[in-house]
C-alpha positions in Angstrom: -39.1 0.4 -122.3 -38.7 -2.6 -120.3 -41.8 -3.4 -119.9 -42.4 -3.5 -123.8 -39.2 -5.4 -124.2 -40.6 -8.1 -121.4 -44.3 -8.3 -123.3 -42.7 -8.6 -126.6 -40.6 -11.5 -125.6 -43.6 -13.3 -123.7 -45.7 -12.8 -126.8 -42.4 -14.3 -128.7 -42.4 -17.3 -126.7 -46.3 -17.8 -127.1 -46.2 -18.0 -131.0 -43.3 -20.1 -130.5 -45.1 -22.2 -128.5 -48.4 -22.2 -130.2 -47.0 -22.5 -133.6 -44.8 -25.4 -132.9 -47.5 -27.4 -131.1 -49.8 -26.6 -134.3 -47.5 -28.5 -136.4 -46.6 -31.4 -133.9 -50.6 -31.6 -133.3 -50.9 -32.1 -137.3 -48.8 -35.2 -137.1 -50.0 -36.6 -133.9 -53.4 -36.9 -135.7 -52.1 -38.5 -138.9 -50.2 -40.5 -136.5 -53.4 -41.2 -134.3 -51.3 -40.2 -131.2 -53.5 -38.3 -128.9 -53.2 -34.4 -128.8 -51.9 -34.3 -125.2 -49.1 -36.1 -126.3 -48.5 -33.6 -128.8 -48.4 -31.2 -126.7 -46.2 -33.0 -124.1 -43.2 -33.6 -127.1 -43.7 -30.2 -128.2 -42.6 -28.9 -124.5 -39.9 -31.8 -124.7 -38.4 -30.7 -128.5 -39.0 -26.6 -127.2 -37.8 -27.2 -123.7 -34.4 -26.4 -122.2 -33.5 -30.3 -122.2 -34.6 -29.8 -126.4 -33.5 -27.4 -128.9 -33.9 -24.4 -125.9 -36.6 -22.1 -128.2 -38.2 -21.1 -124.8 -36.3 -18.6 -122.8 -38.8 -17.1 -120.7 -39.4 -20.2 -118.3 -41.0 -18.4 -115.4 -43.4 -16.7 -117.5 -44.5 -19.7 -119.4 -44.8 -21.5 -116.1 -47.5 -18.4 -115.0 -49.4 -19.1 -118.2 -49.5 -23.1 -117.3 -50.5 -22.1 -113.8 -53.7 -20.0 -115.0 -54.1 -23.4 -117.3 -53.9 -25.6 -113.9 -56.8 -22.9 -112.4 -59.0 -22.7 -115.8 -58.7 -27.2 -116.0 -60.1 -27.7 -112.3 -62.6 -25.0 -112.6 -64.3 -26.1 -115.0 -63.9 -29.8 -113.5 -65.8 -28.4 -110.9 -68.4 -26.8 -112.9 -69.3 -30.1 -114.4 -69.6 -32.3 -111.4 -73.4 -32.9 -111.3 -74.2 -34.0 -108.2 -77.6 -35.9 -109.7 -75.1 -37.7 -111.3 -72.8 -38.7 -108.7 -76.2 -40.2 -107.1 -77.1 -42.4 -110.0 -73.9 -44.2 -110.0 -72.7 -43.5 -106.3 -72.3 -47.3 -105.6 -70.0 -47.2 -108.6 -68.5 -44.3 -107.1 -67.8 -45.0 -103.5 -67.1 -49.0 -104.1 -65.4 -49.1 -107.2 -63.6 -45.7 -106.6 -62.4 -46.7 -103.2 -61.6 -50.6 -104.4 -59.5 -49.8 -107.8 -57.8 -46.5 -106.4 -57.2 -48.1 -102.8 -55.9 -51.8 -104.5 -53.7 -50.2 -106.6 -51.8 -47.1 -104.1 -51.5 -50.1 -102.3 -49.8 -52.5 -104.8 -47.9 -49.5 -106.2 -46.5 -48.6 -102.4 -45.5 -52.0 -102.4 -43.8 -51.7 -105.7 -41.8 -48.1 -104.8 -40.8 -49.4 -101.9 -39.2 -52.4 -102.8 -37.7 -50.0 -105.4 -35.6 -48.6 -102.9 -37.2 -45.2 -101.9 -38.4 -43.4 -98.8 -41.6 -44.4 -97.3 -42.8 -40.2 -98.3 -41.7 -40.8 -102.0 -43.0 -44.5 -102.1 -46.7 -43.2 -101.0 -46.4 -40.0 -103.0 -45.9 -42.1 -106.6 -47.9 -44.7 -105.7 -50.8 -42.3 -105.3 -50.0 -40.5 -108.0 -49.6 -43.9 -109.7 -52.9 -44.7 -109.3 -54.7 -41.6 -111.1 -56.2 -41.9 -114.4 -56.8 -39.4 -116.8 -60.2 -38.2 -116.8 -59.9 -35.7 -120.1 -58.4 -38.7 -122.2 -60.0 -41.6 -121.1 -63.8 -39.6 -121.5 -62.7 -38.4 -124.6 -62.0 -41.6 -126.3 -65.1 -43.2 -124.5 -67.6 -40.6 -126.4 -65.8 -41.2 -129.4 -66.4 -44.9 -129.6 -69.9 -44.5 -128.1 -69.0 -46.5 -124.8 -70.1 -44.0 -122.7 -73.2 -45.5 -121.9 -72.0 -49.1 -121.5 -71.5 -51.0 -118.7 -67.9 -50.6 -118.4 -68.2 -47.3 -119.2 -69.8 -46.1 -116.6 -67.8 -48.0 -114.0 -64.6 -46.3 -115.7 -66.4 -43.2 -115.8 -67.9 -43.8 -112.0 -63.9 -44.1 -111.2 -63.0 -41.4 -112.7 -65.0 -39.4 -110.9 -64.1 -40.7 -107.3 -60.2 -40.2 -108.3 -61.0 -36.3 -109.3 -62.8 -36.1 -106.1 -59.7 -37.8 -104.0 -57.2 -35.2 -105.3 -59.0 -32.7 -102.7 -57.9 -33.8 -99.9 -54.2 -34.9 -101.2 -53.6 -31.3 -102.4 -54.6 -30.3 -98.7 -52.1 -33.0 -96.9 -49.3 -31.9 -99.6 -47.9 -29.2 -97.6 -48.5 -30.9 -94.2 -45.9 -33.7 -96.1 -42.7 -31.3 -96.4 -42.5 -30.8 -93.0 -40.7 -32.6 -90.8 -42.5 -32.7 -87.6 -46.2 -31.3 -87.7 -46.0 -28.2 -84.8 -49.2 -26.6 -83.5 -48.5 -24.1 -85.9 -49.0 -26.5 -89.0 -51.8 -27.9 -87.2 -53.5 -25.0 -87.0 -52.9 -24.2 -91.0 -54.3 -27.6 -91.7 -57.3 -26.8 -89.6 -57.3 -23.3 -91.0 -57.6 -25.2 -94.5 -59.8 -27.3 -93.5 -62.1 -24.2 -92.3 -61.7 -22.7 -95.3 -62.8 -25.4 -97.7 -65.7 -26.1 -95.6 -67.1 -22.5 -96.0 -66.3 -22.8 -99.6 -69.0 -25.9 -100.1 -71.3 -23.9 -97.8 -71.3 -20.8 -99.7 -72.2 -23.6 -102.8 -75.6 -22.8 -101.9 -76.2 -19.5 -101.1 -73.4 -16.6 -101.9 -72.5 -17.4 -105.3 -75.7 -17.9 -107.0 -77.1 -14.9 -105.7 -74.0 -12.7 -107.0 -74.5 -14.3 -110.0 -78.2 -14.1 -110.4 -76.9 -10.2 -109.6 -75.4 -9.4 -112.3 -77.4 -11.6 -114.6 -79.9 -9.3 -113.9 -78.1 -6.7 -115.6 -78.3 -8.1 -119.0 -74.8 -7.2 -120.3 -72.5 -10.1 -121.5 -69.2 -8.3 -120.5 -70.2 -8.1 -117.1 -71.5 -11.2 -116.7 -68.1 -12.5 -118.1 -66.1 -10.4 -116.2 -68.0 -11.7 -113.0 -66.9 -15.5 -113.8 -63.2 -14.4 -114.2 -63.4 -12.9 -110.9 -65.0 -15.7 -109.2 -62.0 -17.9 -111.0 -58.9 -15.7 -110.1 -60.5 -14.8 -106.6 -61.2 -18.2 -105.3 -57.6 -19.7 -105.9 -55.9 -16.2 -105.0 -57.7 -16.6 -101.5 -56.7 -20.2 -100.9 -53.3 -19.7 -101.3 -53.1 -16.8 -99.4 -54.5 -19.1 -96.3 -51.7 -22.4 -97.3 -53.4 -23.9 -99.9 -52.9 -24.2 -103.6 -54.2 -22.7 -106.5 -55.4 -25.8 -108.2 -57.7 -26.5 -105.1 -59.0 -23.2 -105.1 -60.3 -23.3 -108.7 -62.2 -26.6 -108.3 -63.9 -24.8 -105.1 -64.6 -22.1 -107.1 -66.3 -24.8 -109.9 -68.1 -26.3 -107.6 -69.6 -22.9 -106.4 -71.0 -22.7 -109.9 -71.8 -25.9 -110.6 -75.4 -25.5 -108.8 -76.8 -22.3 -109.8 -78.6 -22.1 -113.2 -75.5 -20.0 -115.1 -73.5 -23.2 -115.6 -73.5 -23.7 -119.5 -73.4 -20.0 -120.3 -70.0 -20.3 -117.7 -68.4 -22.9 -119.3 -69.0 -21.2 -123.1 -67.5 -18.1 -121.6 -64.6 -20.5 -119.8 -63.9 -23.4 -122.2 -61.9 -21.7 -125.1 -59.6 -20.1 -122.7 -59.0 -23.3 -120.2 -58.7 -25.3 -123.8 -55.7 -22.5 -124.9 -54.1 -22.3 -121.6 -54.5 -26.3 -120.6 -52.5 -26.3 -123.8 -50.0 -24.1 -122.8 -49.9 -26.5 -118.8 -49.0 -29.7 -120.6 -46.7 -28.0 -123.0 -44.8 -26.6 -119.3 -44.3 -30.5 -118.3 -43.2 -31.4 -121.5 -40.7 -28.8 -121.0 -39.5 -30.5 -117.5 -38.4 -34.0 -119.5 -34.7 -34.3 -119.4 -34.4 -36.0 -122.7 -31.1 -37.2 -121.5 -32.5 -38.7 -118.5 -34.8 -40.4 -121.1 -32.0 -42.1 -122.7 -30.2 -42.7 -120.0 -32.5 -44.8 -118.8 -34.2 -46.2 -121.5 -34.9 -50.1 -120.4 -35.8 -49.2 -116.8 -39.1 -46.6 -118.2 -39.9 -49.0 -120.7 -39.9 -51.8 -117.7 -41.8 -49.4 -115.7 -44.2 -48.5 -118.1 -45.1 -52.0 -119.0 -45.2 -52.8 -115.0 -48.4 -49.5 -114.7 -50.3 -50.5 -117.1 -50.7 -54.6 -116.8 -51.3 -54.1 -112.7 -53.6 -51.2 -113.3 -55.5 -52.9 -115.8 -55.3 -55.8 -114.0 -56.2 -54.3 -110.5 -59.2 -53.0 -111.8 -60.7 -56.5 -112.4 -61.2 -57.5 -108.8 -63.2 -54.4 -108.4 -65.4 -54.8 -111.1 -65.9 -58.2 -109.6 -66.4 -57.1 -105.8 -69.4 -55.1 -107.6 -70.9 -58.0 -109.0 -70.0 -56.6 -112.6 -68.5 -59.5 -115.5 -65.3 -60.2 -115.8 -65.5 -58.8 -119.3 -66.1 -55.8 -118.0 -63.4 -55.3 -115.3 -61.1 -56.2 -118.5 -62.6 -53.3 -120.4 -62.4 -50.5 -117.5 -59.0 -51.9 -116.8 -57.6 -51.5 -120.0 -59.1 -47.7 -120.2 -57.7 -46.3 -116.9 -54.1 -48.0 -117.5 -52.5 -44.8 -118.0 -51.1 -42.0 -115.6 -53.5 -38.8 -115.4 -53.2 -35.0 -116.0 -53.9 -34.3 -112.1 -50.8 -36.6 -111.3 -48.9 -34.2 -113.6 -50.0 -31.1 -111.2 -49.5 -32.7 -107.9 -46.0 -34.7 -108.8 -45.2 -31.1 -109.7 -46.4 -29.2 -106.7 -44.6 -32.3 -104.8 -41.5 -31.9 -106.6 -41.2 -28.0 -105.1 -41.6 -28.8 -101.9 -38.9 -31.1 -101.8 -41.1 -34.3 -101.6 -39.3 -36.1 -104.5 -36.0 -35.9 -105.5 -35.4 -34.9 -109.4 -34.5 -38.5 -110.3 -37.7 -39.6 -109.1 -39.6 -36.9 -110.4 -37.8 -37.2 -114.0 -38.6 -40.9 -113.8 -42.1 -40.0 -113.1 -42.4 -38.1 -116.4 -41.3 -40.1 -118.4 -43.3 -43.1 -117.4 -46.1 -41.2 -117.4 -46.1 -39.8 -120.8 -45.4 -43.5 -122.3 -48.4 -45.0 -120.1 -50.7 -41.8 -121.5 -49.7 -42.4 -125.5 -49.7 -46.1 -125.3 -53.8 -45.1 -124.5 -55.6 -45.0 -127.7 -54.1 -48.5 -128.5 -55.2 -49.9 -125.8 -58.5 -48.6 -126.7 -58.0 -49.7 -130.3 -57.6 -53.7 -129.0 -59.3 -53.8 -125.9 -61.9 -55.7 -127.4 -59.7 -58.2 -129.2 -57.8 -58.4 -125.6 -60.9 -58.9 -123.3 -62.0 -61.5 -125.9 -59.4 -63.2 -125.8 -59.6 -63.4 -121.6 -63.0 -64.0 -121.7 -61.9 -67.8 -123.2 -60.1 -68.2 -119.8 -61.8 -71.2 -117.5 -63.4 -69.3 -114.8 -66.1 -69.6 -112.3 -69.9 -68.7 -113.5 -70.0 -66.5 -111.1 -66.4 -64.9 -111.6 -67.6 -64.6 -115.3 -71.0 -63.3 -115.1 -70.8 -61.6 -111.7 -72.6 -62.3 -108.6 -75.3 -60.1 -109.6 -76.7 -62.0 -112.3 -79.9 -63.4 -113.5 -78.9 -67.0 -113.9 -79.7 -68.3 -117.5 -81.6 -71.5 -117.1 -84.6 -70.4 -116.6 -85.7 -70.5 -120.5 -85.7 -74.3 -120.1 -89.1 -73.4 -117.8 -90.9 -72.3 -120.7 -92.0 -74.0 -123.9 -89.5 -73.7 -126.5 -90.0 -70.7 -128.7 -90.0 -70.5 -132.4 -90.8 -67.3 -135.1 -90.0 -65.3 -131.8 -88.2 -61.8 -131.7 -85.1 -61.7 -129.7 -83.7 -57.9 -128.3 -80.2 -58.3 -127.6 -79.4 -55.1 -125.5 -82.3 -54.0 -123.8 -82.2 -50.6 -122.8 -85.1 -47.7 -123.4 -85.1 -48.9 -127.1 -85.7 -52.2 -126.0 -88.3 -51.5 -123.3 -90.7 -49.4 -126.1 -89.7 -52.4 -128.6 -91.2 -55.2 -126.1 -94.3 -53.0 -125.4 -95.2 -52.8 -128.9 -94.6 -56.5 -129.1 -96.7 -57.2 -126.1 -99.6 -55.1 -127.7 -99.2 -57.1 -130.9 -99.1 -60.5 -128.9 -95.5 -61.1 -130.3 -93.3 -63.7 -128.6 -89.7 -62.0 -127.5 -87.0 -62.4 -124.9 -84.5 -60.0 -123.7 -81.3 -60.2 -123.4 -78.9 -57.6 -121.6 -75.8 -57.7 -119.2 -76.9 -55.1 -117.2 -78.3 -56.8 -114.1 -80.0 -53.7 -112.9 -82.2 -53.4 -116.3 -82.7 -57.2 -116.1 -84.4 -56.8 -112.6 -86.4 -54.3 -113.2 -87.7 -55.7 -116.6 -88.4 -58.8 -114.5 -90.1 -57.2 -111.8 -92.4 -56.0 -115.0 -93.6 -59.7 -115.5 -90.9 -59.5 -119.3 -88.9 -62.5 -120.2 -85.7 -60.4 -119.9 -82.4 -62.8 -119.2 -78.5 -61.7 -117.7 -76.1 -62.2 -121.1 -73.7 -61.5 -122.9 -75.1 -61.3 -126.9 -71.6 -61.8 -127.9 -71.1 -65.3 -126.9 -72.4 -68.0 -129.1 -73.8 -70.1 -126.2 -76.1 -67.5 -125.0 -77.6 -67.1 -128.0 -78.5 -70.6 -128.9 -79.8 -70.4 -125.3 -82.3 -67.7 -126.7 -83.2 -69.9 -129.5 -81.7 -68.1 -132.2 -81.7 -70.7 -134.6 -85.3 -70.3 -134.3 -85.9 -66.5 -133.8 -87.9 -64.9 -136.8 -86.1 -61.7 -136.1 -83.7 -60.3 -134.1 -82.7 -56.8 -132.6 -79.4 -55.6 -131.6 -80.1 -52.4 -129.6 -76.1 -52.4 -128.0 -74.4 -49.1 -126.6 -70.6 -50.2 -128.2 -70.0 -50.8 -132.3 -67.7 -53.5 -131.9 -70.1 -55.5 -129.7 -72.8 -54.8 -132.3 -70.8 -55.9 -134.9 -69.9 -59.5 -133.6 -73.4 -60.0 -132.5 -74.5 -59.5 -136.1 -71.8 -61.6 -137.6 -72.2 -64.2 -135.2 -76.1 -64.0 -135.5 -76.1 -64.1 -139.3 -73.9 -67.7 -138.6 -76.3 -69.0 -136.5 -79.5 -68.1 -138.5 -79.1 -67.4 -142.1 -83.0 -66.6 -142.4 -83.6 -64.6 -139.8 -84.4 -60.3 -140.1 -81.4 -58.6 -138.1 -82.6 -55.0 -137.2 -79.5 -52.9 -135.7 -79.6 -49.8 -134.1 -76.1 -47.7 -134.8 -75.0 -44.3 -133.7 -72.3 -44.0 -136.7 -73.8 -43.3 -139.7 -70.7 -45.1 -141.8 -70.9 -48.3 -140.1 -74.2 -48.8 -142.4 -72.8 -50.4 -145.2 -70.4 -52.4 -142.5 -73.4 -53.9 -140.7 -75.2 -54.4 -144.0 -72.3 -56.7 -145.1 -72.2 -58.5 -142.1 -75.8 -60.0 -142.6 -77.9 -56.9 -140.8 -81.0 -56.5 -142.5 -81.8 -53.0 -141.5 -79.7 -50.2 -139.9 -81.7 -47.7 -138.0 -79.7 -44.6 -137.3 -80.1 -42.5 -134.2 -79.4 -38.8 -135.7 -81.3 -39.8 -139.1 -84.6 -41.1 -137.4 -84.3 -38.0 -135.0 -84.4 -35.2 -137.8 -86.5 -37.2 -139.5 -89.3 -36.7 -136.4 -88.1 -33.7 -135.9 -88.9 -32.9 -139.6 -92.3 -34.3 -139.5 -93.0 -31.9 -136.3 -91.7 -29.0 -138.1 -93.6 -29.5 -141.6 -96.7 -30.1 -139.4 -96.5 -26.8 -138.0 -96.2 -25.2 -141.2 -99.6 -26.9 -142.4 -98.5 -29.5 -144.8 -100.6 -32.2 -145.3 -99.8 -35.7 -143.9 -99.5 -37.3 -147.0 -97.1 -34.7 -148.4 -94.8 -34.6 -145.2 -95.0 -37.9 -144.8 -93.8 -38.9 -148.2 -91.2 -36.0 -148.0 -89.5 -37.2 -144.6 -89.4 -41.2 -146.0 -87.7 -39.6 -149.2 -85.1 -37.6 -147.1 -84.5 -40.6 -144.7 -83.8 -42.9 -147.8 -81.7 -40.5 -149.4 -79.1 -40.3 -146.2 -79.4 -44.0 -145.6 -78.5 -44.5 -149.6 -75.6 -42.0 -148.9 -73.9 -44.1 -145.9 -74.5 -47.3 -148.0 -72.7 -46.0 -150.9 -70.5 -43.3 -150.7 -70.1 -40.7 -153.6 -66.2 -40.7 -153.4 -66.1 -43.6 -156.0 -69.7 -42.8 -158.2 -69.5 -41.4 -161.6 -69.7 -38.3 -162.1 -72.4 -37.8 -165.2 -72.8 -34.0 -165.1 -69.3 -33.4 -166.0 -69.6 -35.7 -169.2 -71.8 -35.5 -172.0 -74.3 -38.1 -173.1 -73.2 -39.3 -176.2 -69.9 -40.3 -174.7 -71.4 -42.7 -172.2 -72.2 -46.3 -173.1 -74.4 -49.1 -171.1 -72.0 -51.9 -171.0 -72.4 -55.5 -169.7 -69.6 -57.9 -169.0 -69.8 -61.4 -167.1 -67.3 -62.7 -164.5 -65.8 -65.2 -166.2 -64.1 -68.8 -164.2 -60.6 -67.6 -162.7 -61.2 -64.0 -162.5 -59.6 -62.3 -159.7 -62.9 -60.6 -159.3 -64.6 -63.6 -158.1 -65.2 -63.8 -154.4 -64.6 -59.5 -153.9 -67.3 -56.6 -153.1 -68.6 -54.4 -156.0 -67.2 -51.5 -153.9 -63.8 -53.1 -154.1 -64.3 -53.4 -157.8 -61.4 -51.2 -159.3 -62.9 -49.7 -162.2 -66.0 -48.4 -159.9 -63.8 -47.1 -157.2 -61.5 -45.4 -160.1 -64.6 -43.4 -160.8 -64.5 -44.2 -164.6 -68.0 -46.5 -164.7 -70.8 -46.9 -162.1 -72.4 -50.5 -161.9 -76.5 -50.2 -162.5 -77.7 -53.6 -162.4 -76.6 -57.0 -161.9 -77.2 -60.8 -163.3 -77.1 -63.7 -161.6 -78.7 -66.6 -162.9 -82.6 -65.8 -164.1 -82.4 -62.7 -161.5 -81.9 -59.1 -162.0 -80.6 -56.8 -159.7 -81.0 -53.4 -159.8 -78.9 -50.6 -158.1 -76.4 -53.3 -156.0 -75.2 -52.1 -153.2 -71.3 -51.7 -152.9 -71.2 -54.9 -150.3 -72.9 -57.6 -153.1 -70.0 -60.3 -153.3 -69.5 -61.7 -157.1 -69.8 -64.9 -158.2 -68.7 -66.7 -161.1 -71.1 -66.0 -164.6 -72.6 -62.8 -162.8 -73.0 -60.4 -165.6 -72.3 -56.6 -163.8 -74.4 -54.0 -166.2 -72.4 -50.7 -166.0 -72.6 -47.1 -167.4 -69.2 -45.4 -168.4 -67.0 -43.7 -171.2 -66.8 -46.8 -173.6 -63.3 -46.5 -174.3 -61.4 -46.1 -171.5 -64.3 -48.7 -169.5 -63.5 -51.6 -172.4 -59.9 -51.3 -172.1 -59.6 -51.6 -168.3 -62.1 -54.9 -168.0 -60.2 -56.3 -170.6 -56.7 -55.9 -168.4 -59.1 -57.4 -165.4 -60.2 -60.2 -167.3 -63.6 -59.5 -168.2 -65.6 -60.4 -170.8 -68.0 -58.4 -172.9 -71.3 -59.2 -173.0 -74.5 -57.7 -175.1 -77.5 -56.3 -172.8 -80.1 -56.6 -175.1 -81.3 -59.5 -173.5 -81.3 -58.5 -170.3 -84.8 -57.7 -168.6 -85.2 -57.0 -165.0 -87.6 -59.4 -163.0 
């Protein structure tokens, strides 16, 4: 009976936590607040310092420990040695520089605030860590993971995750007043066990998983994964190490096997659920009364942490030969305290290494830095652009690895040439086609490795930021016939398109985009053609599939082209404001035209902003300007005085509403399409 009552209590607590977190997360989503913050707030509300809805705190802590195990288990699985080797310089040097400098500055600041050396060292290290889960999620959402600052940020985050391992080993030692022979023996045993775990990475576990996989039984495979995930943390804790370290080792053991993806697919749903409970449990530790009592101090420390972490990433980028702008963007991305800091901080507080007041201050500041992160991402480009206006030496602005921009003057002045802005895989392919066609081109990129590689191949590719007017002018933007924009992040792409159109009104601008709903915005900025990667990939796949079904090539090409145009048209003109003709009798529809009168409020607005069309009562089918008639005008078309808009809609509502907006009804009988 007691067991049943305990199970019922735990079930009740889980329902309370998940139900409350669901409501908080929905609210956070509407307010554009990250989900981690919502989970922390759930813990604050439900915890003992809030409404006290959760009473089985110990049982919730057990579930939170499982969440930590699964979180670090998946982190260990996702470590790819091949990826690490590709960015090893950024990890080794960038991680050491950024984390080391941040820890040193925070240590001095903590000592100045009166903390003991042990507390100061711990707080300094915990403050230097950033949130891998949150930052990578935001980088992926903004399509910036492959940008130069995205790669630097990713490398530093990987280094920070790796350096957590030795800190986990050292944490129990710091709680000892003196390092006795027994403590030293325990530490040596811990190192030996850790080394043994790394060695078995290539031997025991892969063979064990191969044996299990040969059973072709999904349940058996799942049970084996759970055994590995829980048994190794149990062994590490028995040896005097933490559960979290054991979970990381368990993930590393599986990461080299061919069963990585199957393991992740089995574990991730549980990991997400229990990790959510972990963050709720962290929120339960936050003392709301302490937060209000020390509001000014917490706000001041939060501002100091964010500003210092953002600024200290800049020297690391410059010492790596990266541009100043990349350092600013990377610093803003890393300007928060991460989830591993919570794990280590909780362990340190339990070991008596941090006082209760220091720990509460740390929790409060950490939660606020995480809450600010999405907003730092949102305004990072504007902040970087503003700081980029500071007069700096050229070696700092562009990085010492850059290729000089003065070599264009050694060539004859180019005219009607092609400019490739962003010279990745797409740029290289376009350049090869241009070479075969005998078209003169100039490439531009801010990745020094790409520039060196292409220049070694004999191509005229220079180092420079395409978002800067002076750089575009050096490339002869005013004389270019075609400009290709293939940048990895959408904000820089929009800036380049707008700047290019302003400097060369007649250039044909082709833009690559990963975000479908950017088609209309990029077209409004001046792009002649927006190429969507997803649509083009789908078209290529459709063509291959139709070939396999022996559809004649002429027909298949027609089908694919029509499907592509339908998708592009849908992204240019969202259907939310379109007139639904299927629900209206044809006899109720009327073709009408209205001239934009002098002084009309529609002058300078786009058709998309035209109130009538957005209300769905009418749809524009043509626009006459002077002697020209444009069929199916796009939504970004800007209305001018004396334009005649030809519309299809319900006559009575249409006419009454247009009169209220200052339009003049006209006659369509003499309109002819040119």
